[in-house]
C-alpha positions as CSV (number, residue, x, y, z in Angstrom):
1,M,-7.4,-4.7,21.1
2,L,-7.2,-3.3,17.6
3,P,-4.1,-4.0,15.5
4,A,-1.6,-1.2,14.8
5,T,-2.5,0.7,11.6
6,N,0.7,-0.2,9.8
7,R,0.3,-4.0,10.7
8,R,-3.4,-4.6,10.4
9,V,-3.5,-5.7,6.8
10,A,-0.4,-8.0,7.1
11,S,-1.8,-9.5,10.3
12,H,-5.0,-10.5,8.4
13,T,-3.1,-11.8,5.4
14,C,-2.0,-15.4,4.9
15,D,1.7,-15.9,6.0
16,A,2.6,-17.4,2.6
17,V,1.2,-14.3,0.8
18,N,3.1,-12.0,3.2
19,R,6.3,-14.0,2.6
20,Q,5.8,-13.9,-1.2
21,I,5.3,-10.1,-1.2
22,A,8.4,-9.6,1.0
23,Q,10.4,-11.9,-1.2
24,Q,9.4,-10.1,-4.4
25,T,10.4,-6.8,-2.7
26,R,13.8,-8.2,-1.7
27,E,14.3,-9.4,-5.3
28,R,13.5,-6.0,-6.8
29,I,15.9,-4.3,-4.3
30,A,18.6,-6.8,-5.3
31,H,17.9,-6.2,-8.9
32,F,18.1,-2.4,-8.6
33,S,21.3,-2.6,-6.4
34,K,23.1,-3.2,-9.7
35,R,21.4,-0.5,-11.6
36,S,22.2,3.2,-12.3
37,H,20.9,6.1,-10.2
38,Q,18.6,7.0,-13.1
39,E,17.1,3.5,-13.2
40,I,16.6,3.6,-9.4
41,S,15.0,7.1,-9.7
42,Q,12.6,5.7,-12.4
43,R,11.7,2.8,-10.1
44,L,11.0,5.3,-7.3
45,D,8.7,7.2,-9.7
46,E,6.9,4.0,-10.4
47,L,6.5,3.4,-6.6
48,D,4.9,6.9,-6.3
49,H,2.2,5.7,-8.7
50,E,1.7,2.2,-7.3
51,W,-1.8,1.6,-5.9
52,D,-1.6,0.4,-2.3
53,I,-4.2,-2.0,-0.9
54,E,-6.2,0.8,0.7
55,R,-6.7,2.6,-2.6
56,A,-7.7,-0.7,-4.3
57,L,-10.2,-1.4,-1.6
58,E,-11.6,2.1,-1.7
59,C,-12.0,1.9,-5.5
60,N,-13.6,-1.5,-5.3
61,A,-16.0,-0.5,-2.5
62,S,-17.1,2.7,-4.2
63,A,-17.7,1.0,-7.5
64,L,-19.8,-1.7,-5.9
65,A,-21.7,0.8,-3.7
66,F,-22.4,3.0,-6.7
67,S,-23.6,0.0,-8.8
68,G,-25.9,-1.1,-6.0
69,V,-27.5,2.4,-5.8
70,M,-27.9,2.6,-9.5
71,M,-29.5,-0.9,-9.6
72,A,-31.8,0.1,-6.8
73,A,-32.9,3.2,-8.6
74,S,-33.5,1.5,-11.9
75,V,-34.3,-2.1,-11.2
76,D,-35.3,-3.0,-7.7
77,R,-34.9,-1.4,-4.2
78,R,-33.5,-4.7,-2.9
79,W,-30.3,-3.8,-4.6
80,L,-29.7,-1.4,-1.7
81,I,-28.4,-4.4,0.2
82,L,-25.2,-4.2,-1.9
83,P,-24.1,-0.7,-0.8
84,A,-25.1,-1.5,2.8
85,A,-22.9,-4.6,2.8
86,V,-20.1,-2.9,1.1
87,T,-20.0,0.0,3.5
88,A,-20.2,-2.4,6.5
89,F,-17.2,-4.3,5.1
90,L,-15.3,-1.1,4.4
91,F,-15.9,-0.1,8.0
92,Q,-14.7,-3.5,9.2
93,H,-11.6,-3.0,7.2
94,A,-11.0,0.4,8.7
95,V,-11.3,-0.9,12.2
96,Q,-9.8,-4.4,12.0
97,G,-7.8,-4.5,8.7
98,W,-9.8,-7.2,7.1
99,C,-12.7,-7.4,4.6
100,P,-13.8,-10.1,2.1
101,P,-11.8,-8.7,-1.0
102,L,-8.6,-8.4,1.0
103,P,-7.2,-11.9,0.5
104,I,-7.9,-11.7,-3.2
105,L,-6.3,-8.4,-3.7
106,R,-3.2,-9.4,-1.6
107,R,-2.8,-12.6,-3.7
108,M,-2.9,-10.3,-6.7
109,G,0.1,-8.5,-5.2
110,F,-1.4,-5.3,-3.8
111,R,0.9,-4.1,-1.1
112,T,0.3,-1.9,1.9
113,S,1.8,1.6,1.9
114,A,4.3,0.4,4.6
115,E,5.4,-2.4,2.2
116,I,5.8,0.1,-0.7
117,N,7.7,2.4,1.6
118,E,10.1,-0.4,2.6
119,E,11.1,-0.7,-1.0
120,R,11.2,3.1,-1.5
121,Y,13.6,3.7,1.4
122,A,15.8,0.7,0.5
123,L,16.2,2.2,-3.0
124,K,16.8,5.6,-1.6
125,A,19.6,4.2,0.6
126,L,21.1,2.4,-2.5
127,R,20.9,5.7,-4.4
128,G,22.8,7.4,-1.6
129,D,20.1,9.8,-0.5
130,F,21.0,9.4,3.2
131,E,24.7,9.6,3.0
132,Q,24.9,13.3,3.8
133,I,22.9,13.0,7.0
134,H,25.0,13.0,10.2
135,R,23.4,13.8,13.5
136,E,26.2,16.1,14.5
137,N,25.4,18.3,11.5
138,P,23.2,21.2,12.5
139,A,21.3,20.9,9.2
140,A,20.7,17.1,9.8
141,P,16.9,17.5,10.4
142,Q,16.4,19.4,7.2
143,A,18.6,17.0,5.2
144,A,16.7,14.0,6.7
145,F,13.4,15.5,5.8
146,A,14.6,16.3,2.3
147,A,15.9,12.8,1.7
148,A,12.7,11.2,3.0
149,S,10.4,13.4,1.0
150,Q,12.1,13.0,-2.4
């Protein structure tokens, strides 16, 4: 059975690396719990621009595949093995959540979008974005959507 989309990378990452990433996230949240709304908003803006593991892998794969095609066109056709291997590994990552560069990128601190969102929503809660949302309120769905999409 295939792993759930939001758990496939973490399930193929060393437990120590997962713990380190989670600990760093908790430390950032604790740090910002003592900061102003403006500082929390700045951190949220930084999170909006943080590259997740998927983006890093896509960039890595496309650069290697393009390099292999260029080398095949200019040096030797045997270089086509590189884009073939890269696309196979990218497919493997899409299906299973693992590929050869994954452990390296995770150790470098690249997080999944779910891990980034955990920090994002914790900071939004600290900032008070969800305080106005009460299920009894007829406007609760719109307020919840607005808080989540800020």
